C-alpha positions as CSV (number, residue, x, y, z in Angstrom):
1,X,-4.6,68.0,19.6
2,X,-3.5,66.0,22.5
3,X,-5.8,64.3,24.6
4,X,-7.1,65.1,27.4
5,X,-5.8,63.3,30.2
6,X,-8.9,61.3,32.3
7,X,-7.8,61.7,36.0
8,X,-10.6,59.8,37.4
9,X,-8.8,56.9,35.9
10,X,-5.7,57.5,37.5
11,X,-7.5,57.5,40.8
12,X,-9.5,54.1,40.0
13,X,-5.8,52.4,39.3
14,X,-4.5,53.8,42.3
15,X,-7.3,52.6,44.9
16,X,-7.5,49.0,42.9
17,X,-3.6,48.7,43.3
18,X,-4.2,49.1,47.2
19,X,-7.0,47.2,46.9
20,X,-5.0,44.5,45.5
21,X,-2.8,44.9,49.0
22,X,-5.4,45.1,51.2
23,X,-6.0,41.4,49.7
24,X,-3.2,39.7,49.7
25,X,-2.6,41.6,53.7
26,X,-6.1,39.7,54.3
27,X,-5.4,36.4,54.1
28,X,-6.2,35.2,57.1
29,X,-9.7,34.9,55.9
30,X,-8.8,31.8,54.0
31,X,-8.1,29.5,57.4
32,X,-11.4,29.1,59.2
33,X,-11.2,30.3,62.6
34,X,-14.5,31.6,63.3
35,X,-14.4,34.3,65.8
36,X,-14.1,38.5,65.5
37,X,-10.2,38.6,63.6
38,X,-11.4,36.1,60.9
39,X,-14.8,37.6,60.6
40,X,-12.9,41.2,59.8
41,X,-10.7,39.5,57.5
42,X,-13.4,37.8,55.3
43,X,-15.0,41.1,55.4
44,X,-11.9,42.9,53.7
45,X,-11.6,39.7,51.0
46,X,-15.3,40.4,49.9
47,X,-15.3,44.1,49.9
48,X,-11.4,44.8,48.0
49,X,-12.8,42.2,45.5
50,X,-13.2,44.6,42.8
51,X,-9.0,45.4,42.6
52,X,-8.7,43.3,39.9
53,X,-11.7,44.0,37.7
54,X,-11.2,47.4,37.6
55,X,-7.8,47.3,36.4
56,X,-9.3,44.9,33.6
57,X,-12.1,47.5,32.9
58,X,-9.0,50.6,33.0
59,X,-7.2,47.8,29.9
60,X,-10.4,47.7,27.7
61,X,-11.1,51.2,28.4
62,X,-7.7,52.4,27.2
63,X,-6.7,49.7,24.6
64,X,-9.6,48.6,23.0
65,X,-9.2,52.5,20.8
66,X,-5.9,51.9,20.0
67,X,-6.2,52.1,16.5
68,X,-7.4,55.9,16.4
69,X,-3.6,56.4,18.2
70,X,-1.2,54.1,16.5
71,X,-1.0,50.9,14.5
72,X,-1.4,47.6,15.8
73,X,2.7,46.9,14.6
74,X,3.1,50.2,17.1
75,X,0.5,49.2,19.8
76,X,2.4,45.5,19.5
77,X,6.1,46.9,20.3
78,X,4.4,49.1,23.4
79,X,3.0,46.3,24.7
80,X,5.9,44.1,24.4
81,X,8.0,46.2,26.3
82,X,5.5,47.0,28.8
83,X,4.1,43.6,30.4
84,X,5.9,40.7,28.1
85,X,10.1,41.7,29.0
86,X,9.0,43.0,32.8
87,X,7.1,40.1,33.4
88,X,10.1,37.0,32.2
89,X,11.8,39.8,35.0
90,X,10.0,39.0,37.6
91,X,9.1,35.4,37.2
92,X,12.8,34.8,37.1
93,X,13.1,36.9,40.4
94,X,10.4,35.2,42.1
95,X,11.9,31.8,41.4
96,X,15.1,32.5,42.4
97,X,13.5,33.4,45.8
98,X,11.7,30.4,45.7
99,X,14.9,28.7,45.3
100,X,16.2,30.4,47.9
101,X,12.9,29.8,50.3
102,X,13.3,25.8,50.0
103,X,10.1,26.2,47.8
104,X,11.5,25.3,43.9
105,X,14.3,22.9,42.4
106,X,16.7,24.8,40.4
107,X,16.2,22.9,37.5
108,X,14.8,23.4,34.0
109,X,12.0,21.6,34.0
110,X,11.0,23.6,37.4
111,X,11.9,26.5,35.5
112,X,9.8,25.3,32.5
113,X,6.5,24.2,35.1
114,X,7.0,27.4,36.5
115,X,6.1,29.1,33.6
116,X,3.9,27.0,32.4
117,X,1.5,26.6,35.4
118,X,2.2,29.7,36.9
119,X,3.7,28.3,40.3
120,X,6.4,31.0,40.5
121,X,4.1,33.7,41.7
122,X,0.2,32.4,42.3
123,X,-0.9,36.5,42.0
124,X,1.0,36.7,38.3
125,X,-2.2,35.1,37.1
126,X,-3.1,39.1,36.0
127,X,0.2,38.5,33.8
128,X,-1.5,35.7,31.8
129,X,-4.8,37.3,31.2
130,X,-3.4,40.5,30.4
131,X,-1.0,39.0,27.7
132,X,-4.2,37.2,26.2
133,X,-6.3,40.2,26.3
134,X,-3.5,41.9,24.1
135,X,-3.4,39.4,21.7
136,X,-7.0,39.2,21.1
137,X,-7.2,43.3,21.5
138,X,-6.5,43.5,17.1
139,X,-9.7,41.3,16.8
140,X,-11.4,42.7,19.7
141,X,-11.1,46.5,18.3
142,X,-12.3,45.5,15.4
143,X,-15.3,45.1,16.8
144,X,-15.7,47.7,19.5
145,X,-16.6,50.6,17.5
146,X,-19.6,52.8,17.9
147,X,-21.5,51.4,15.7
148,X,-21.8,48.4,17.1
149,X,-23.2,49.0,20.4
150,X,-25.9,46.7,20.0
151,X,-23.7,43.8,19.3
152,X,-21.8,44.1,22.5
153,X,-24.7,44.7,24.3
154,X,-25.3,41.0,22.9
155,X,-22.4,39.8,23.7
156,X,-21.7,41.4,27.4
157,X,-25.5,40.2,27.8
158,X,-24.6,36.4,26.7
159,X,-21.6,36.9,29.2
160,X,-23.9,37.7,32.2
161,X,-25.9,34.9,31.5
162,X,-23.4,32.0,30.8
163,X,-20.0,33.3,32.9
164,X,-21.2,35.3,35.4
165,X,-24.8,33.6,36.5
166,X,-24.3,29.5,34.8
167,X,-20.9,28.9,35.7
168,X,-20.7,30.5,38.9
169,X,-23.6,29.6,40.4
170,X,-22.4,25.7,39.6
171,X,-19.2,26.8,41.4
172,X,-21.8,27.0,44.7
173,X,-23.6,24.0,44.8
174,X,-21.0,23.1,43.8
175,X,-21.5,20.8,40.7
176,X,-19.1,19.6,37.8
177,X,-19.2,22.8,35.1
178,X,-22.4,21.8,32.5
179,X,-21.2,21.2,28.6
180,X,-23.8,23.8,27.8
181,X,-21.5,26.1,29.0
182,X,-18.1,25.0,28.4
183,X,-19.5,24.5,24.7
184,X,-19.9,28.4,24.0
185,X,-15.9,29.2,24.8
186,X,-15.0,32.6,22.9
187,X,-18.3,34.0,25.6
188,X,-17.1,31.4,28.7
189,X,-13.6,33.3,28.4
190,X,-14.1,34.6,32.2
191,X,-12.6,38.4,31.7
192,X,-13.6,39.2,28.4
193,X,-16.7,40.9,30.1
194,X,-15.0,43.3,32.1
195,X,-12.5,43.8,29.0
196,X,-15.5,45.0,26.9
197,X,-17.5,46.7,30.0
198,X,-14.7,48.9,30.7
199,X,-15.0,50.0,26.8
200,X,-18.3,50.2,27.0
201,X,-19.3,52.5,30.0
202,X,-16.3,54.9,28.7
203,X,-17.5,55.5,25.2
204,X,-21.7,55.5,26.3
205,X,-21.7,57.1,29.2
206,X,-24.4,55.7,31.0
207,X,-27.9,57.6,32.0
208,X,-29.0,59.2,35.8
209,X,-31.3,56.2,36.0
210,X,-29.1,53.8,34.8
211,X,-26.1,54.9,37.0
212,X,-28.5,54.5,40.1
213,X,-29.5,51.0,39.0
214,X,-26.0,49.9,39.0
215,X,-25.0,51.5,42.2
216,X,-28.4,49.9,43.8
217,X,-27.1,46.6,42.1
218,X,-23.8,47.0,43.4
219,X,-24.4,47.6,46.9
220,X,-27.0,44.8,47.3
221,X,-24.4,42.6,45.3
222,X,-21.7,43.5,48.2
223,X,-24.1,42.2,50.7
224,X,-25.4,39.1,49.1
225,X,-21.4,38.2,49.0
226,X,-20.8,38.9,52.4
227,X,-23.7,36.9,53.0
228,X,-22.8,34.0,51.5
229,X,-19.5,34.2,52.2
230,X,-20.5,33.8,56.1
231,X,-22.9,31.9,55.7
232,X,-22.0,29.0,53.5
233,X,-18.7,29.4,55.4
234,X,-20.4,28.6,58.9
235,X,-22.5,25.8,57.3
236,X,-19.5,23.7,55.5
237,X,-16.9,25.0,58.1
238,X,-14.4,26.0,55.3
239,X,-13.7,29.7,53.7
240,X,-16.1,28.9,51.0
241,X,-13.7,31.2,48.7
242,X,-16.1,30.9,45.3
243,X,-18.8,32.9,46.5
244,X,-16.8,36.6,45.8
245,X,-14.8,34.9,42.8
246,X,-14.8,38.4,40.9
247,X,-16.5,35.9,37.9
248,X,-19.9,36.2,39.2
249,X,-22.6,38.5,39.1
250,X,-22.3,40.0,42.3
251,X,-18.9,40.7,41.7
252,X,-19.5,42.2,38.4
253,X,-22.5,45.1,39.4
254,X,-20.5,45.4,42.7
255,X,-16.8,46.2,40.8
256,X,-19.2,48.2,37.9
257,X,-20.5,50.4,40.6
258,X,-17.7,51.7,41.8
259,X,-16.3,52.7,38.7
260,X,-19.4,54.3,37.4
261,X,-19.9,56.0,41.1
262,X,-16.3,57.4,40.9
263,X,-16.9,58.5,37.5
264,X,-19.8,60.4,38.3
265,X,-18.1,62.3,41.1
266,X,-14.7,62.6,39.1
267,X,-15.5,62.6,35.5
268,X,-14.1,66.3,35.0
269,X,-12.2,66.4,37.4
270,X,-8.7,68.2,37.3
271,X,-6.9,68.3,40.3
272,X,-4.3,71.3,41.6
273,X,-1.0,71.4,39.8
274,X,1.0,69.9,42.3
275,X,-1.7,66.7,42.3
276,X,-1.3,66.2,39.0
277,X,2.3,65.0,38.3
278,X,1.4,63.0,41.8
279,X,-1.0,61.1,40.3
280,X,-0.1,59.5,37.4
281,X,3.1,58.7,38.9
282,X,1.2,56.5,41.5
283,X,-0.6,54.8,38.9
284,X,2.1,54.6,36.6
285,X,3.9,52.8,39.4
286,X,0.8,50.3,40.0
287,X,2.2,47.3,38.0
288,X,5.7,47.7,39.3
289,X,3.9,47.5,42.8
290,X,2.1,44.4,42.0
291,X,5.3,42.9,41.1
292,X,7.1,43.6,44.3
293,X,4.5,43.8,46.9
294,X,4.7,40.1,47.9
295,X,7.9,40.2,48.4
296,X,7.5,42.8,51.3
297,X,4.7,41.0,52.7
298,X,6.8,37.6,53.0
299,X,9.6,39.6,54.7
300,X,7.7,41.4,57.5
301,X,5.8,37.9,58.2
302,X,9.1,36.0,58.2
303,X,11.5,38.7,60.1
304,X,9.3,40.2,62.3
305,X,7.0,37.1,62.8
306,X,4.0,39.6,62.3
307,X,0.9,37.0,62.3
308,X,-1.8,37.2,59.5
309,X,-4.1,37.4,62.4
310,X,-3.2,40.8,63.7
311,X,-5.0,44.5,63.4
312,X,-1.7,45.3,62.4
313,X,-0.9,42.8,59.3
314,X,-4.9,44.0,57.8
315,X,-4.6,47.4,58.5
316,X,-1.2,49.1,58.3
317,X,0.8,46.4,57.0
318,X,-1.4,47.0,53.3
319,X,-0.8,50.6,53.5
320,X,3.2,50.9,54.2
321,X,4.0,48.0,51.8
322,X,2.0,50.0,49.1
323,X,3.6,53.5,50.0
324,X,7.1,51.3,50.2
325,X,6.9,49.5,47.0
326,X,5.5,53.0,45.3
327,X,9.4,54.2,46.2
328,X,10.9,51.5,45.2
329,X,9.4,50.9,41.5
330,X,9.0,54.9,41.5
331,X,13.3,54.9,42.6
332,X,13.9,51.9,39.4
333,X,12.1,53.8,37.2
334,X,14.8,55.8,37.5
335,X,17.8,53.6,36.5
336,X,17.9,53.8,32.7
337,X,19.2,49.6,32.2
338,X,16.7,48.6,34.5
339,X,13.5,50.8,33.9
340,X,12.6,49.1,30.8
341,X,12.2,46.0,33.4
342,X,9.2,47.9,35.1
343,X,6.2,47.5,34.3
């Protein structure tokens, strides 16, 4: 029997991608110009920080049980066609764009360094993370079995202590990374906790009490991140970006609370028939939007001279860029020779 489609995950996917575009349209926060516009851009930065954590949790929920559907060989082929080929193509596209803009030199060394150090497009760090996860998935999928619930709880506990509290706390002081934390490499792999918690909450639905506690922690975490971001930035006279890193205890519970809340409201949601293909298409376009939306943001900034400090840039531009990026992605997916290059 075919597996029932879970539409709240499509919605999480869409919300996460829209949040990514809002993050990249509110980077005026990084300039540190205390005032209303800078404050609003900082609120947007902190408020939408759940974007990538949602994608990491979705990856864990959807992939760590892949053995129930197909073999590891089939899994590898699917992931290569889904991510590796598009990553190479869009990295080269950004390399060509950078050369055109005068940001890169057209040399083999620049090409090598671009792939090695992620110099083509900074936001492509996500692809390096997700490809690392795919390489580890055959091992992690053996660990993430329902019979190993207590082991996963132990692992998540270590992750919270080592990465989300210990390592994060050192970045706020700031102090160099401690050997205490850096000597636990498996646990200190920064993204692994999000992959595992995505699988965990999907496999073991939370009780009402736990859900309320996570929602409370999520709300408090958002307030704490906002307070720290404003307080430390004003104190140090520069924008303290590490405050709301996704690898903090606050971003973790804030992101998890969004997942838990939406799942509670929409776990058994069956949208109207006309809405179902729309949600699937929007969700399927997300990685394509991720690859191309910065092209559109840069183009608007360059040709329309839209300042990053404007409210149009922070509120209207991300919505327009998201919608145009979706349309471009879905159109490209219809072209036989190109569709394989669209994630």
